[in-house]
PASEBA-1860 file (N, C-alpha, C; in nm, 3 decimals):
! residues 20
1> XXXXXXXX> -0.675/0.804/0.342/-0.573/0.715/0.284/-0.454/0.798/0.235 ~ -0.338/0.769/0.285/-0.220/0.847/0.248/-0.157/0.793/0.121 ~ -0.069/0.872/0.063/-0.002/0.828/-0.059/0.081/0.703/-0.033 ~ 0.137/0.694/0.087/0.219/0.578/0.121/0.133/0.451/0.117 ~ 0.012/0.461/0.170/-0.078/0.344/0.169/-0.114/0.307/0.026 ~ -0.147/0.407/-0.054/-0.183/0.381/-0.193/-0.068/0.312/-0.265 ~ 0.054/0.355/-0.233/0.173/0.296/-0.295/0.188/0.151/-0.251 ~ 0.162/0.127/-0.122/0.175/-0.009/-0.069/0.072/-0.101/-0.134
9> XXXXXXXX> -0.050/-0.049/-0.150/-0.157/-0.129/-0.210/-0.117/-0.171/-0.353 ~ -0.068/-0.073/-0.428/-0.029/-0.102/-0.566/0.088/-0.200/-0.569 ~ 0.171/-0.192/-0.468/0.291/-0.276/-0.460/0.254/-0.419/-0.419 ~ 0.180/-0.431/-0.311/0.144/-0.564/-0.259/0.032/-0.625/-0.342 ~ -0.069/-0.542/-0.370/-0.180/-0.590/-0.451/-0.307/-0.603/-0.369 ~ -0.325/-0.516/-0.268/-0.450/-0.518/-0.194/-0.431/-0.512/-0.043 ~ -0.308/-0.508/0.005/-0.286/-0.503/0.150/-0.291/-0.358/0.197 ~ -0.189/-0.280/0.163/-0.190/-0.139/0.196/-0.142/-0.109/0.336
17> XXXX> -0.124/-0.212/0.418/-0.079/-0.189/0.555/0.051/-0.264/0.582 ~ 0.081/-0.358/0.497/0.202/-0.437/0.515/0.326/-0.360/0.473 ~ 0.437/-0.429/0.452/0.564/-0.366/0.412/0.558/-0.309/0.271 ~ 0.655/-0.224/0.239/0.660/-0.166/0.106/0.699/-0.274/0.004
END
């Protein structure tokens, strides 16, 4: 899991693969 994914998860709330 990359930092970008972790950031996306925190941003979206559980997706991690969608947009920022």
